[in-house]
N, C-alpha and C positions, 0 to 999 in steps of 0.2 A: 953545334949537335942538333938539337934543337930547330934553331932555325932551317939549317941546311935539310933536317927530316921535314920542314913545314913545307918548303921550295919544293923539294919533290913529289910529294902528294899535292900538290896546287899543280905540277906540272902533271902527272897524273889523271888529275880531275879533267884538265883543261883538255886532255888529248881524249878523255872516254867522251866527253861530250862534243867535243868535234870531229869524230870520228861515226857518233850515232847522229852526228846530222850528218854527216856527208854520207850514212847508208840509207838514211830513209827510213829507218825504220824508229818504232815509236810503242815502247811500255802500253799494255793495257791500261783504260782509263781504271783509277783507283773506285769502288761503288762500297756504300758503309748504309746500304737504307734499315728504317728504322721501324718496327709496327708503329701502325697511328696508337696512340695511347687511349682512346673511343675502344675499341678492339676489345681493350679487359674488362670495360663493362657491360658487356654484351652478355646474359643468358646464355649459358652452355645450350644445348639440346641437351639432354639423357639418353643417346645412342651410341654402340662404338661404330667408329666408322675406318672403313681403310681408305687409306688416302692413296691412287693413282695421279700422277703427278708423269706425262709424255713424256719419252726418253731425251724427242730431241729439244724437247722444251727447259731442261735439263743442262742439256751443253749446249745452248744458242749462245753463238758469238754472232757479233755485228762491228762489221767496219762502214766508217760513215764518213766522209768526205767535211772540208773545212768552206765553208762558202763566206765568199762580203757581203755584207749587208747593205753597203751604200756601193753606187757605181760611180767611177774615175776614183777610187780609193785605192792608197797604196795596195801592189799586191805583193805577199809572201808566201811563202811554200810550204806547206803543213801535210803528211804522210796523214792517212787515212787515223783519225782515233777508233781506236777497238775498246768494244763496248762487251762484255763479258760477262751477260746480267743473267745468262740462263740459272744457273747455280743457286745465286743468291734470294734471285726470285724464288724460284721455288726452296729456299729452306726460308724464307717468309712465311707460304703460304702451307708448308707444315708446325711453324710458331701459331701463325692464325690457329691452323684448324684443331690444333692442340688444347685451345684456349674454347673455340665454340663448341666443341664435343667434349662429351663424358668421357672417350677416349678414341684411341687414334691409333689404327696399326697402317702403315706406312705397305706398298707393295707396290711391284714391280713387273706386274706379268697380269693383267687380264684376260688371258687365256688359261690358265690354269684352276677351272673350276674345282678340283679335287683339293688345292692347296685353302683354296678362298673358302670353301665350306666347314674347312677345318680351323679356320680362326672364329668362327662364328660371329660373322659382322652382322650387323643391323643392316646396311647400307653401305654403298658405296663413293666416293665424290671423286671425279674424271677431270683433270682440268688438261687443256691445251692450249698450245699458243694460237693465237688469232692471228693476229700484228702485230708492228713493229715498225713505228716510221720514227727515226730519228735525225731533228734536222740542227746543224751546227752552223751560228752567224757571226763574223765579228761585223761592229761598226766600228771601224777606225778612227773616225776623225771623235770621238771618245772614248778612245777604245774599253770597249763594255762586248765582251761577248754572253749571245746569247745561246742555251742549250732550249731544247721543244722535246718533248720523246711522249706521241701515240702511242700509246700498248693498250692490247685488248688478247685475252682467257674466253674460251669460251668452255663454261663447265656443267657438269653433268653428275646428278645423281640415281644411282640405279639402286635396285636392289640387290638382294645376294646373289639372285639367277637375272643379272643383269642386266637385266630390264628398264627401261627407264619409268623414273617418274617426275624430273624436275629437269630442266638444261635452260639456260640465259648465258649471254653475250655481258663483259665485263670490259666497260672500255673509257681510258682517263686520258687526261692532258699530262704530262710531267713538266713543268719547269723551271729553270735558272738558270742564274747568273753571273759572273766573275769579270770585277773593275780591275784595273790598273791602278795602284793605290800607293803612296809610299812604299810598302811594304816589299811591293813586288816592282822591280826593276824590268821598264820598258824592253829593256836588252835580254832579258832571261824569257818575258810572257812570250815574247816574239819566236825563240828559239825552242823553247820548253811548252809553246802551248797554254791556253787557259786551262780553266778546272771544266769539264762539261759533267764531271760526275753525279752532283746535286739534281742536275733535270732527271734522269735516269732513277736516283733516291725517291725523287719525290712519286714520280710515277708508280715505282713498287709498292710505298707506304698508301698512297690513294688508291691502289687498284685490292689490295689486300684489304684494306676495311672494305672499301666500295661489294669486295666480293664475301663475306662476313655479313653485312647487311644482309643482301641479297641470299643469302642460304637460312637464313635464322627467321626472313621475314617473310617465306615462302609456302602460300600455303599450301599446295602440293605438295610441301617435304613435312609440313605440319599434322597435314591429314592423314599422311604416309604413317608417320609414329604412334598418332592415334589410334591409329586401325593397330598396329598390330598392338597396342596394348590392352585393347581388349578380349 
């Protein structure tokens, strides 16, 4: 009985994999970005800040084709890889902000000034996506996959009246590698595709740390805080 069930599930699994390959559909790339541990070592700024992350950034999804790195290498067809990295990036910016500020209030509308005034904010940090360029390559001769993510955001610090105090662009490059090894069968790697998530994870980790450094090192923000406490 067990052997019959095992055979049944094996046939079903094979059918699902085969059907997925024929349909050309690929599930989204798995992402699990971490926060750089050095963020926790930054001395928090003693202010209550409203955090506004552009809705287009929060929901950002990018489809990226896979290219071959070497001319004349064998041809394989992969559907575009789908990176839904807007939400993970927004969550990491929120996590980072709660570390570098005394208190953070997430806001979803900068135009509702009455609501902003009720929150008694010392300032507002606004973050928008400026550019995202993801490049995916395969080096067929050594069966190595290379992911590269050039990611940049524009961040602004505003006073409660929405007057700009500080603005800066943060740009980083994330990289990732995936090899065919004894634990990754060649056939599986070709049909299921290599892992490119680490390149985007790396970019998010670098960006949140660089953003934290720029905010806490900003003379304009420091002078603004000092002036508010006089």
